[in-house]
Biopython code that builds the backbone (N, CA, C, O; Angstrom):
import numpy as np
from Bio.PDB.StructureBuilder import StructureBuilder

atoms = [
    (1, "MET", "N", (8.925, 20.705, -7.663)),
    (1, "MET", "CA", (7.990, 20.191, -6.657)),
    (1, "MET", "C", (8.917, 19.396, -5.642)),
    (1, "MET", "O", (8.820, 19.627, -4.437)),
    (2, "LEU", "N", (9.695, 18.583, -6.066)),
    (2, "LEU", "CA", (10.591, 17.770, -5.115)),
    (2, "LEU", "C", (11.425, 18.760, -4.324)),
    (2, "LEU", "O", (11.608, 18.552, -3.125)),
    (3, "GLN", "N", (11.921, 19.780, -4.900)),
    (3, "GLN", "CA", (12.695, 20.726, -4.065)),
    (3, "GLN", "C", (11.870, 21.365, -3.004)),
    (3, "GLN", "O", (12.414, 21.538, -1.914)),
    (4, "MET", "N", (10.605, 21.750, -3.169)),
    (4, "MET", "CA", (9.692, 22.314, -2.328)),
    (4, "MET", "C", (9.402, 21.313, -1.153)),
    (4, "MET", "O", (9.391, 21.675, 0.023)),
    (5, "MET", "N", (9.179, 20.083, -1.547)),
    (5, "MET", "CA", (8.734, 18.953, -0.654)),
    (5, "MET", "C", (9.915, 18.521, 0.247)),
    (5, "MET", "O", (9.751, 17.962, 1.332)),
    (6, "SER", "N", (11.091, 18.819, -0.275)),
    (6, "SER", "CA", (12.284, 18.409, 0.543)),
    (6, "SER", "C", (12.452, 19.212, 1.706)),
    (6, "SER", "O", (13.191, 18.809, 2.604)),
    (7, "ARG", "N", (11.795, 20.409, 1.806)),
    (7, "ARG", "CA", (11.853, 21.247, 2.919)),
    (7, "ARG", "C", (10.915, 21.012, 3.951)),
    (7, "ARG", "O", (10.835, 21.827, 4.870)),
    (8, "ASN", "N", (10.133, 19.919, 3.922)),
    (8, "ASN", "CA", (9.157, 19.488, 4.844)),
    (8, "ASN", "C", (9.922, 19.205, 6.270)),
    (8, "ASN", "O", (10.877, 18.429, 6.290)),
    (9, "GLU", "N", (9.536, 19.765, 7.284)),
    (9, "GLU", "CA", (10.206, 19.660, 8.675)),
    (9, "GLU", "C", (9.531, 18.569, 9.475)),
    (9, "GLU", "O", (9.984, 18.286, 10.584)),
    (10, "ASP", "N", (8.493, 17.949, 8.994)),
    (10, "ASP", "CA", (7.735, 16.989, 9.876)),
    (10, "ASP", "C", (8.495, 15.639, 9.864)),
    (10, "ASP", "O", (8.364, 14.843, 8.934)),
    (11, "GLY", "N", (9.328, 15.405, 10.976)),
    (11, "GLY", "CA", (10.142, 14.292, 11.089)),
    (11, "GLY", "C", (9.407, 13.129, 11.850)),
    (11, "GLY", "O", (10.041, 12.124, 12.169)),
    (12, "SER", "N", (8.115, 13.260, 12.132)),
    (12, "SER", "CA", (7.379, 12.296, 12.876)),
    (12, "SER", "C", (6.755, 11.062, 12.187)),
    (12, "SER", "O", (6.237, 10.132, 12.805)),
    (13, "LYS", "N", (6.855, 11.147, 10.881)),
    (13, "LYS", "CA", (6.245, 10.044, 10.081)),
    (13, "LYS", "C", (7.248, 9.368, 9.133)),
    (13, "LYS", "O", (8.163, 8.742, 9.668)),
    (14, "LEU", "N", (7.194, 9.412, 7.897)),
    (14, "LEU", "CA", (8.133, 8.611, 7.090)),
    (14, "LEU", "C", (9.652, 8.868, 7.360)),
    (14, "LEU", "O", (10.486, 7.970, 7.246)),
    (15, "ALA", "N", (9.965, 10.175, 7.732)),
    (15, "ALA", "CA", (11.405, 10.381, 7.925)),
    (15, "ALA", "C", (11.927, 10.064, 9.322)),
    (15, "ALA", "O", (13.087, 10.344, 9.622)),
    (16, "ARG", "N", (11.072, 9.474, 10.197)),
    (16, "ARG", "CA", (11.223, 9.392, 11.530)),
    (16, "ARG", "C", (12.479, 8.371, 11.801)),
    (16, "ARG", "O", (13.387, 8.716, 12.556)),
    (17, "PHE", "N", (12.483, 7.254, 11.227)),
    (17, "PHE", "CA", (13.618, 6.163, 11.349)),
    (17, "PHE", "C", (14.445, 6.006, 10.193)),
    (17, "PHE", "O", (15.034, 4.938, 10.024)),
    (18, "THR", "N", (14.567, 7.022, 9.316)),
    (18, "THR", "CA", (15.339, 6.843, 8.197)),
    (18, "THR", "C", (16.704, 7.517, 8.206)),
    (18, "THR", "O", (17.387, 7.493, 7.182)),
    (19, "TYR", "N", (17.130, 8.112, 9.304)),
    (19, "TYR", "CA", (18.442, 8.576, 9.620)),
    (19, "TYR", "C", (19.209, 9.160, 8.493)),
    (19, "TYR", "O", (20.264, 8.650, 8.114)),
    (20, "GLY", "N", (18.650, 10.319, 7.901)),
    (20, "GLY", "CA", (19.426, 11.110, 6.929)),
    (20, "GLY", "C", (19.206, 10.795, 5.489)),
    (20, "GLY", "O", (19.661, 11.539, 4.620)),
    (21, "VAL", "N", (18.537, 9.738, 5.204)),
    (21, "VAL", "CA", (18.142, 9.423, 3.779)),
    (21, "VAL", "C", (17.350, 10.604, 3.220)),
    (21, "VAL", "O", (16.405, 11.075, 3.852)),
    (22, "PRO", "N", (17.735, 11.082, 2.032)),
    (22, "PRO", "CA", (17.003, 12.287, 1.492)),
    (22, "PRO", "C", (15.638, 11.873, 1.284)),
    (22, "PRO", "O", (15.440, 10.743, 0.838)),
    (23, "LEU", "N", (14.580, 12.706, 1.572)),
    (23, "LEU", "CA", (13.194, 12.442, 1.414)),
    (23, "LEU", "C", (12.556, 13.716, 1.100)),
    (23, "LEU", "O", (12.765, 14.690, 1.822)),
    (24, "ALA", "N", (11.744, 13.792, 0.013)),
    (24, "ALA", "CA", (10.979, 14.882, -0.404)),
    (24, "ALA", "C", (9.528, 14.365, -0.068)),
    (24, "ALA", "O", (9.110, 13.387, -0.687)),
    (25, "HIS", "N", (8.765, 14.956, 0.853)),
    (25, "HIS", "CA", (7.504, 14.510, 1.213)),
    (25, "HIS", "C", (6.424, 15.478, 1.717)),
    (25, "HIS", "O", (6.804, 16.584, 2.103)),
    (26, "LYS", "N", (5.177, 15.191, 1.752)),
    (26, "LYS", "CA", (4.040, 15.938, 2.195)),
    (26, "LYS", "C", (3.392, 15.106, 3.245)),
    (26, "LYS", "O", (2.957, 13.991, 2.953)),
    (27, "SER", "N", (3.302, 15.600, 4.484)),
    (27, "SER", "CA", (2.678, 14.925, 5.430)),
    (27, "SER", "C", (1.420, 15.724, 5.888)),
    (27, "SER", "O", (1.257, 16.921, 5.650)),
    (28, "GLY", "N", (0.517, 14.898, 6.597)),
    (28, "GLY", "CA", (-0.620, 15.629, 7.001)),
    (28, "GLY", "C", (-1.310, 14.921, 8.272)),
    (28, "GLY", "O", (-1.089, 13.735, 8.520)),
    (29, "ASP", "N", (-2.111, 15.672, 9.018)),
    (29, "ASP", "CA", (-2.849, 15.041, 10.185)),
    (29, "ASP", "C", (-4.204, 15.784, 10.192)),
    (29, "ASP", "O", (-4.323, 17.005, 10.081)),
    (30, "VAL", "N", (-5.186, 14.917, 10.334)),
    (30, "VAL", "CA", (-6.602, 15.556, 10.453)),
    (30, "VAL", "C", (-7.384, 14.448, 11.182)),
    (30, "VAL", "O", (-7.366, 13.272, 10.817)),
    (31, "ASP", "N", (-8.026, 14.882, 12.169)),
    (31, "ASP", "CA", (-8.995, 14.161, 12.993)),
    (31, "ASP", "C", (-8.378, 12.690, 13.220)),
    (31, "ASP", "O", (-7.330, 12.593, 13.858)),
    (32, "ARG", "N", (-8.987, 11.595, 12.728)),
    (32, "ARG", "CA", (-8.532, 10.296, 12.882)),
    (32, "ARG", "C", (-7.645, 9.819, 11.822)),
    (32, "ARG", "O", (-7.423, 8.608, 11.804)),
    (33, "SER", "N", (-7.113, 10.542, 10.956)),
    (33, "SER", "CA", (-6.143, 10.152, 9.859)),
    (33, "SER", "C", (-4.870, 10.750, 9.942)),
    (33, "SER", "O", (-4.737, 11.894, 10.376)),
    (34, "ARG", "N", (-3.818, 9.984, 9.514)),
    (34, "ARG", "CA", (-2.538, 10.523, 9.427)),
    (34, "ARG", "C", (-1.885, 10.091, 7.987)),
    (34, "ARG", "O", (-2.070, 8.952, 7.561)),
    (35, "THR", "N", (-1.177, 10.971, 7.319)),
    (35, "THR", "CA", (-0.800, 10.637, 6.050)),
    (35, "THR", "C", (0.754, 11.199, 5.844)),
    (35, "THR", "O", (1.205, 12.128, 6.514)),
    (36, "ASP", "N", (1.412, 10.581, 4.941)),
    (36, "ASP", "CA", (2.699, 10.947, 4.505)),
    (36, "ASP", "C", (3.051, 10.290, 3.151)),
    (36, "ASP", "O", (3.067, 9.063, 3.050)),
    (37, "CYS", "N", (3.327, 11.082, 2.139)),
    (37, "CYS", "CA", (3.698, 10.670, 0.804)),
    (37, "CYS", "C", (4.961, 11.322, 0.353)),
    (37, "CYS", "O", (5.161, 12.529, 0.483)),
    (38, "GLY", "N", (5.828, 10.464, -0.196)),
    (38, "GLY", "CA", (7.030, 11.159, -0.623)),
    (38, "GLY", "C", (7.944, 10.300, -1.502)),
    (38, "GLY", "O", (7.599, 9.176, -1.865)),
    (39, "VAL", "N", (9.094, 10.842, -1.830)),
    (39, "VAL", "CA", (10.036, 10.179, -2.610)),
    (39, "VAL", "C", (11.341, 10.102, -1.966)),
    (39, "VAL", "O", (11.929, 11.134, -1.643)),
    (40, "PHE", "N", (11.853, 8.890, -1.749)),
    (40, "PHE", "CA", (13.051, 8.623, -1.140)),
    (40, "PHE", "C", (14.216, 8.589, -2.186)),
    (40, "PHE", "O", (14.065, 7.956, -3.231)),
    (41, "THR", "N", (15.311, 9.224, -1.932)),
    (41, "THR", "CA", (16.495, 9.223, -2.856)),
    (41, "THR", "C", (17.303, 8.112, -2.373)),
    (41, "THR", "O", (18.105, 8.272, -1.453)),
    (42, "LEU", "N", (17.121, 6.944, -2.981)),
    (42, "LEU", "CA", (18.024, 5.714, -2.602)),
    (42, "LEU", "C", (18.659, 5.370, -3.872)),
    (42, "LEU", "O", (18.598, 6.233, -4.748)),
    (43, "PRO", "N", (19.281, 4.226, -4.148)),
    (43, "PRO", "CA", (19.801, 3.802, -5.386)),
    (43, "PRO", "C", (18.935, 3.946, -6.533)),
    (43, "PRO", "O", (19.413, 4.105, -7.656)),
    (44, "ALA", "N", (17.536, 3.896, -6.295)),
    (44, "ALA", "CA", (16.453, 4.160, -7.248)),
    (44, "ALA", "C", (15.601, 5.116, -6.472)),
    (44, "ALA", "O", (15.557, 5.071, -5.242)),
    (45, "ARG", "N", (14.931, 5.971, -7.175)),
    (45, "ARG", "CA", (13.875, 6.746, -6.389)),
    (45, "ARG", "C", (12.714, 5.804, -6.013)),
    (45, "ARG", "O", (12.238, 5.012, -6.827)),
    (46, "VAL", "N", (12.336, 5.909, -4.908)),
    (46, "VAL", "CA", (11.251, 5.109, -4.357)),
    (46, "VAL", "C", (10.128, 6.021, -3.801)),
    (46, "VAL", "O", (10.313, 6.812, -2.876)),
    (47, "VAL", "N", (8.955, 5.845, -4.439)),
    (47, "VAL", "CA", (7.823, 6.628, -4.095)),
    (47, "VAL", "C", (6.940, 5.797, -3.189)),
    (47, "VAL", "O", (6.560, 4.660, -3.470)),
    (48, "VAL", "N", (6.615, 6.514, -1.977)),
    (48, "VAL", "CA", (5.886, 5.918, -0.860)),
    (48, "VAL", "C", (4.771, 6.778, -0.501)),
    (48, "VAL", "O", (4.945, 7.977, -0.281)),
    (49, "CYS", "N", (3.457, 6.131, -0.423)),
    (49, "CYS", "CA", (2.365, 6.847, 0.203)),
    (49, "CYS", "C", (1.689, 6.050, 1.219)),
    (49, "CYS", "O", (1.249, 4.931, 0.959)),
    (50, "VAL", "N", (1.593, 6.601, 2.384)),
    (50, "VAL", "CA", (0.955, 5.844, 3.509)),
    (50, "VAL", "C", (-0.194, 6.655, 4.131)),
    (50, "VAL", "O", (-0.030, 7.799, 4.554)),
    (51, "LEU", "N", (-1.313, 6.026, 4.160)),
    (51, "LEU", "CA", (-2.640, 6.685, 4.654)),
    (51, "LEU", "C", (-3.115, 5.884, 5.778)),
    (51, "LEU", "O", (-3.207, 4.662, 5.660)),
    (52, "THR", "N", (-3.429, 6.495, 6.877)),
    (52, "THR", "CA", (-4.073, 5.661, 7.966)),
    (52, "THR", "C", (-5.534, 6.412, 8.095)),
    (52, "THR", "O", (-5.712, 7.585, 7.767)),
    (53, "ARG", "N", (-6.504, 5.578, 8.605)),
    (53, "ARG", "CA", (-7.744, 6.246, 8.846)),
    (53, "ARG", "C", (-8.431, 5.470, 10.089)),
    (53, "ARG", "O", (-8.025, 4.376, 10.482)),
    (54, "ASP", "N", (-9.433, 6.110, 10.613)),
    (54, "ASP", "CA", (-10.149, 5.658, 11.804)),
    (54, "ASP", "C", (-9.089, 5.151, 12.907)),
    (54, "ASP", "O", (-9.210, 4.061, 13.465)),
    (55, "ASN", "N", (-8.081, 6.017, 13.153)),
    (55, "ASN", "CA", (-7.195, 5.817, 14.127)),
    (55, "ASN", "C", (-7.848, 6.025, 15.547)),
    (55, "ASN", "O", (-8.493, 7.038, 15.815)),
    (56, "VAL", "N", (-7.642, 5.028, 16.408)),
    (56, "VAL", "CA", (-8.187, 5.140, 17.829)),
    (56, "VAL", "C", (-7.359, 6.202, 18.500)),
    (56, "VAL", "O", (-7.900, 7.088, 19.161)),
    (57, "ASP", "N", (-6.009, 6.123, 18.334)),
    (57, "ASP", "CA", (-5.116, 7.142, 18.944)),
    (57, "ASP", "C", (-5.186, 8.564, 18.120)),
    (57, "ASP", "O", (-4.550, 8.697, 17.075)),
    (58, "THR", "N", (-5.903, 9.492, 18.596)),
    (58, "THR", "CA", (-6.150, 10.645, 17.834)),
    (58, "THR", "C", (-5.246, 11.782, 18.314)),
    (58, "THR", "O", (-5.438, 12.907, 17.852)),
    (59, "ARG", "N", (-4.331, 11.584, 19.157)),
    (59, "ARG", "CA", (-3.402, 12.672, 19.731)),
    (59, "ARG", "C", (-2.543, 13.182, 18.517)),
    (59, "ARG", "O", (-2.204, 12.470, 17.572)),
    (60, "TYR", "N", (-2.231, 14.539, 18.675)),
    (60, "TYR", "CA", (-1.388, 15.203, 17.686)),
    (60, "TYR", "C", (0.069, 15.242, 18.311)),
    (60, "TYR", "O", (0.614, 16.306, 18.606)),
    (61, "TRP", "N", (0.619, 14.081, 18.478)),
    (61, "TRP", "CA", (1.989, 14.144, 18.965)),
    (61, "TRP", "C", (2.856, 13.090, 18.374)),
    (61, "TRP", "O", (2.312, 12.141, 17.810)),
    (62, "THR", "N", (4.100, 13.159, 18.443)),
    (62, "THR", "CA", (5.028, 12.390, 17.690)),
    (62, "THR", "C", (4.817, 10.860, 17.815)),
    (62, "THR", "O", (4.905, 10.110, 16.843)),
    (63, "ASP", "N", (4.523, 10.430, 19.114)),
    (63, "ASP", "CA", (4.372, 8.988, 19.329)),
    (63, "ASP", "C", (2.982, 8.468, 19.257)),
    (63, "ASP", "O", (2.678, 7.383, 19.752)),
    (64, "ALA", "N", (2.065, 9.303, 18.591)),
    (64, "ALA", "CA", (0.755, 8.776, 18.292)),
    (64, "ALA", "C", (0.902, 7.503, 17.302)),
    (64, "ALA", "O", (1.731, 7.478, 16.393)),
    (65, "GLU", "N", (0.056, 6.515, 17.566)),
    (65, "GLU", "CA", (0.068, 5.283, 16.861)),
    (65, "GLU", "C", (0.195, 5.483, 15.343)),
    (65, "GLU", "O", (1.053, 4.840, 14.738)),
    (66, "GLY", "N", (-0.571, 6.297, 14.726)),
    (66, "GLY", "CA", (-0.523, 6.465, 13.262)),
    (66, "GLY", "C", (0.820, 6.997, 12.781)),
    (66, "GLY", "O", (1.279, 6.577, 11.719)),
    (67, "ASN", "N", (1.462, 7.884, 13.496)),
    (67, "ASN", "CA", (2.694, 8.410, 13.180)),
    (67, "ASN", "C", (3.880, 7.336, 13.328)),
    (67, "ASN", "O", (4.820, 7.224, 12.541)),
    (68, "ALA", "N", (3.672, 6.605, 14.428)),
    (68, "ALA", "CA", (4.673, 5.483, 14.615)),
    (68, "ALA", "C", (4.624, 4.460, 13.576)),
    (68, "ALA", "O", (5.669, 4.009, 13.106)),
    (69, "VAL", "N", (3.442, 4.055, 13.177)),
    (69, "VAL", "CA", (3.312, 3.011, 12.167)),
    (69, "VAL", "C", (3.832, 3.605, 10.737)),
    (69, "VAL", "O", (4.523, 2.870, 10.032)),
    (70, "ILE", "N", (3.543, 4.792, 10.343)),
    (70, "ILE", "CA", (4.075, 5.411, 9.165)),
    (70, "ILE", "C", (5.592, 5.462, 9.281)),
    (70, "ILE", "O", (6.202, 5.169, 8.253)),
    (71, "GLY", "N", (6.304, 5.782, 10.354)),
    (71, "GLY", "CA", (7.597, 5.830, 10.583)),
    (71, "GLY", "C", (8.235, 4.505, 10.339)),
    (71, "GLY", "O", (9.260, 4.394, 9.667)),
    (72, "ARG", "N", (7.612, 3.494, 10.897)),
    (72, "ARG", "CA", (8.148, 2.151, 10.752)),
    (72, "ARG", "C", (8.110, 1.687, 9.221)),
    (72, "ARG", "O", (8.993, 0.948, 8.786)),
    (73, "ILE", "N", (7.171, 2.094, 8.502)),
    (73, "ILE", "CA", (7.009, 1.770, 7.089)),
    (73, "ILE", "C", (8.145, 2.466, 6.317)),
    (73, "ILE", "O", (8.797, 1.864, 5.465)),
    (74, "GLY", "N", (8.359, 3.739, 6.638)),
    (74, "GLY", "CA", (9.574, 4.539, 6.058)),
    (74, "GLY", "C", (10.895, 3.725, 6.322)),
    (74, "GLY", "O", (11.690, 3.499, 5.409)),
    (75, "GLU", "N", (11.090, 3.303, 7.589)),
    (75, "GLU", "CA", (12.321, 2.482, 7.897)),
    (75, "GLU", "C", (12.355, 1.271, 7.124)),
    (75, "GLU", "O", (13.420, 0.913, 6.621)),
    (76, "ALA", "N", (11.255, 0.573, 6.968)),
    (76, "ALA", "CA", (11.330, -0.545, 6.155)),
    (76, "ALA", "C", (11.586, -0.280, 4.644)),
    (76, "ALA", "O", (12.240, -1.103, 4.004)),
    (77, "VAL", "N", (11.152, 0.704, 4.125)),
    (77, "VAL", "CA", (11.442, 1.022, 2.707)),
    (77, "VAL", "C", (12.972, 1.303, 2.462)),
    (77, "VAL", "O", (13.626, 0.890, 1.504)),
    (78, "VAL", "N", (13.413, 2.065, 3.483)),
    (78, "VAL", "CA", (14.938, 2.456, 3.334)),
    (78, "VAL", "C", (15.741, 1.140, 3.548)),
    (78, "VAL", "O", (16.729, 0.960, 2.837)),
    (79, "ARG", "N", (15.410, 0.254, 4.427)),
    (79, "ARG", "CA", (16.222, -0.981, 4.589)),
    (79, "ARG", "C", (16.076, -1.899, 3.387)),
    (79, "ARG", "O", (17.028, -2.597, 3.037)),
    (80, "ALA", "N", (14.992, -1.921, 2.788)),
    (80, "ALA", "CA", (14.802, -2.758, 1.611)),
    (80, "ALA", "C", (15.486, -2.327, 0.278)),
    (80, "ALA", "O", (15.877, -3.120, -0.578)),
    (81, "TRP", "N", (15.583, -0.916, 0.207)),
    (81, "TRP", "CA", (16.249, -0.293, -1.054)),
    (81, "TRP", "C", (17.547, 0.251, -0.934)),
    (81, "TRP", "O", (18.186, 0.574, -1.935)),
    (82, "ARG", "N", (18.026, 0.389, 0.320)),
    (82, "ARG", "CA", (19.368, 0.908, 0.503)),
    (82, "ARG", "C", (20.479, 0.090, 0.114)),
    (82, "ARG", "O", (20.452, -1.068, 0.531)),
    (83, "THR", "N", (21.552, 0.478, -0.666)),
    (83, "THR", "CA", (22.610, -0.360, -0.965)),
    (83, "THR", "C", (23.283, -0.802, 0.184)),
    (83, "THR", "O", (23.600, 0.011, 1.053)),
    (84, "PRO", "N", (23.583, -2.204, 0.305)),
    (84, "PRO", "CA", (24.204, -2.726, 1.416)),
    (84, "PRO", "C", (25.622, -2.234, 1.575)),
    (84, "PRO", "O", (26.352, -2.165, 0.586)),
    (85, "THR", "N", (26.033, -1.896, 2.749)),
    (85, "THR", "CA", (27.521, -1.466, 3.105)),
    (85, "THR", "C", (28.324, -2.765, 3.047)),
    (85, "THR", "O", (28.041, -3.807, 3.638)),
    (86, "PRO", "N", (29.370, -2.543, 2.244)),
    (86, "PRO", "CA", (30.294, -3.823, 2.176)),
    (86, "PRO", "C", (30.980, -4.156, 3.529)),
    (86, "PRO", "O", (31.374, -3.281, 4.300)),
    (87, "ALA", "N", (31.085, -5.412, 3.743)),
    (87, "ALA", "CA", (31.647, -5.830, 5.120)),
    (87, "ALA", "C", (33.133, -5.460, 5.081)),
    (87, "ALA", "O", (33.771, -5.581, 4.035)),
    (88, "ARG", "N", (33.692, -5.007, 6.221)),
    (88, "ARG", "CA", (35.036, -4.688, 6.476)),
    (88, "ARG", "C", (35.929, -5.955, 6.490)),
    (88, "ARG", "O", (35.515, -6.903, 7.158)),
    (89, "PRO", "N", (36.950, -6.066, 5.919)),
    (89, "PRO", "CA", (37.866, -7.336, 6.000)),
    (89, "PRO", "C", (38.409, -7.250, 7.411)),
    (89, "PRO", "O", (38.686, -6.171, 7.934)),
    (90, "GLN", "N", (38.553, -8.430, 8.014)),
    (90, "GLN", "CA", (38.934, -8.617, 9.365)),
    (90, "GLN", "C", (40.359, -9.062, 9.491)),
    (90, "GLN", "O", (40.845, -9.268, 10.603)),
]
sb = StructureBuilder()
sb.init_structure("model")
sb.init_model(0)
sb.init_chain("A")
sb.init_seg("    ")
for serial, (resi, resn, name, xyz) in enumerate(atoms, 1):
    if name == "N":
        sb.init_residue(resn, " ", resi, " ")
    sb.init_atom(name, np.array(xyz, "f"), 0.0, 1.0, " ", f" {name:<3s}", serial, name[0])
structure = sb.get_structure()
């Protein structure tokens, strides 16, 4: 299942601001709702599921409010669970 979900090409939600962190996910859009649920491959596998409903912005485009909110949640997850890069000696 993860292998199949890793081929999702929707980069407008959870994957939007994660800059190459592996993500197997299933996204969706319907009327006033946007969803994306997936598994980030970080030092630990992190499962994330975000669902919005009653969105005022119902446009089906990348910068729609629901997509942007889900994208920022994905970014926050990666920042919280990513292994920090060691500082370079000066």
